[in-house]
N, C-alpha and C positions, 0 to 999 in steps of 0.2 A: 457117208460118200458127202463130199462136200460139193457145193454148187459152184461155177465159173468164177462168179462173183467173188466168193469167199477165197478161194484159191489165189486170184489175182492180188487181193489184199494182202494174203499173206506174202508171196513174193516182193510186195510194194513195201511192206513193214521192215522186211529182212533187208532190203538194198538201202534203204532211208537210216534204219537204226544203225547198219552197220557203215553208214556214209560213202558206200558205194556209187550211191546217184543221189543226186538233190531231190530234193522233193517234188519240185516241178517235172523233173525229167521222169521220176520214178512214175508220177500220177499220170502221165502222156504216154509212156510205154505203155502199161497196164490198164490203162483207159479208166483211173479211179478218179472221181472227184478230189481236187487239192484239199478242200477244206474235211473232207474223211480220213485223211490220213494222220494229220496233229491229234484228232479226237480217239481215233484207234490207239494212239500211243499214249495220250496221257491218261485217258479213262481206263481204268481196268475193267473192262467187261470182256466175256470169251467171245472168240469170232464166230464159234458154232453155238447157237443157242436154240433151244424151244421156244414156240410161242405158245400162248395159252397156258392152263394149268399146269401145275406139275404132275408127275406122275406117283401113283401111289406104288409101283413096282419097281425094282430095279431093273438095270438095263439087261442085265443075264436073265432076269424073270421075264421081262417083255420079250426078249427071242426065242424063250422057252414056251411061251402060252403058245397054245393051237392056233392056227389060221382059220378063221370062219369064210 
């Protein structure tokens, strides 16, 4: 599940890349810093990412392991 910031950033990027809204208007509407939007468009980093070391298990294996 994504958090609110990631969801707002997705909407902002959609509107800016489709040229439905200007960068400034989209940033104000979704409360995203203006400097974040161009970086998210030009830099090819995933919007959702995990912090820390990578997992040895796949996502499916992680879901199947028992919860303690």
